[in-house]
Phi, psi and omega in degrees: 000134180277171178298326176259097187297342177277337172057212183279000181278002183303322182295336181275000183231055184297335180296338182284346179264006183300132178291149174303132185205166170291158180302148176298145181211166181266107183299340179277353179264114186294329180290312179298317180299319179293321177296316179294321179297323178301313179294312186292322186277325188274323187297306186295336187254351190298325183285339186248324181204136181275116179251156175299137180256157180303149185271076174290339176301322181292344179267355179286130181251104185296341181275349182270148174290146178277342187207148180291120184298330182292344178274351173288122188296347178241027186295335179264007177286129183302329177294326177285317181301328183278354179295148180291158186297319178300320180295315179299320180294320178293322178297320177295322175296315176303318181299323177292319177301314181295321177300313178299314181302317182295316178300312181296319180294318177299316179298316188278322190255347180241307187287305185295327174300320177292318175299323180299318179298318178296316182294335176268006180056045184296342183256007175063035183264352179061061188296331181085174188295316187300310182284329176296315178299315180301322178295314179295323177298320176297322178295323176297316179304317184297327177294320176298316179302315180300316179296317179304313184287326175295318176302319183293319178292320178298321179296316179298314179299317184293312184285327179280336182076024183245146185290299174046058185282138175302333182297344177278352186249145178279172169297151176283172186300322182297314180293316181302309183291326176297312179302316182293319180293318179295316181295329183273357182296144183272355180202159175300328178297312180297319179301315181294322181290322177296317179298318179298319181298315180293322177300315181297316180298313182298311184287338177270347186243347187293335177300323178292322177294319177292327179297341176299336188254002194256350191254004185253106184292345183275355180279163177309124186296325178294324180294311181298317183294322176300316182287323178297318178299315182295317186296328181298328178287334193287338177294323175293317180299318180299317180296316179300311183300315181296317178298316179299314181301316181299320181295312180298315184299324180297335182269351188274149172279181186297314181294320179296319177297320179297317178295320182295316183289325173298320177296324175304310183299313178296320180294319178297318179295325177286317186293324187274352190278151169291144186262085185287335177297318179292319179297324176296322179294322179294316179299318179293317180300326181265356181061039183286125179294133183064015180299316181296326180289319176304313181295313181298317179296321177295319181297332182267003176266111185297338181283351183249007186287331180265133170261311179270118182263343186243103172243037187293337183294319179283334172295321175296322176299314178298323177294318178299324181276350181072031187234014185305318184286348179269352178274119184285068184217140180272097184292000000 
């Protein structure tokens, strides 16, 4: 390994030199343009002067669903189908709030802590300026993503006239399992490796999670545009994360590698799963009759345990490292 682990390949990775920026967007799309204008106009001036913000409220279509009904794990349950339309609409709004909360929590509590470790060279790999800057730029991007999803949830509450507070919802599986794994680590080194593993899983798989919301033209246009904008950044983040992981992996000993690959497996199982704790919280918040039974029945159906079906990016990473068979995960 050379002193500069990125070596002469820097020219082949121009995306790593990308300046911190708002997500790329289509200026001809009025919804995407309004979302970006909200971010660009309000953030720099909010602390000094309140300026009029773009009217994304005017782009909200009250007749559109807030969340794809087919992603509800009990959407085909007769008890759910028999619910009155106002209750079903509130459940779909809750689902969108929960989706945004999960994205924000993963960014803040899983992804950025791992990036922070890399930016601080916690693994002693001497990343150098190029990769350190790229890591910090990715962290800046994650703050924009968090704001985008918070804006989208706030818009839903405002336009629907419903409270729907995130405080009624638990952390999702990725954050819960990440917290437990880090807390259970027997050393700071193990804790850092676990955190890196979960960060890698999240950043290479979140595009698939976001993709669940992008293909349905019947969905709320602001919601779809928010997710599309976020997803466009993630291909770059995935590439950065994979390059960083490869560099770190090359410096690890046998035991460290084993802990990292075990963390991959745990992170994948958490990331892909349906979040039944959150669904239980939604049913309780709405006082849905038989709600707990609907959730329980779906949770015990093995065909419904996965929400994210495509984690192929991290499988390719493991193939590149030649370690797919060493990851204790059923691909």
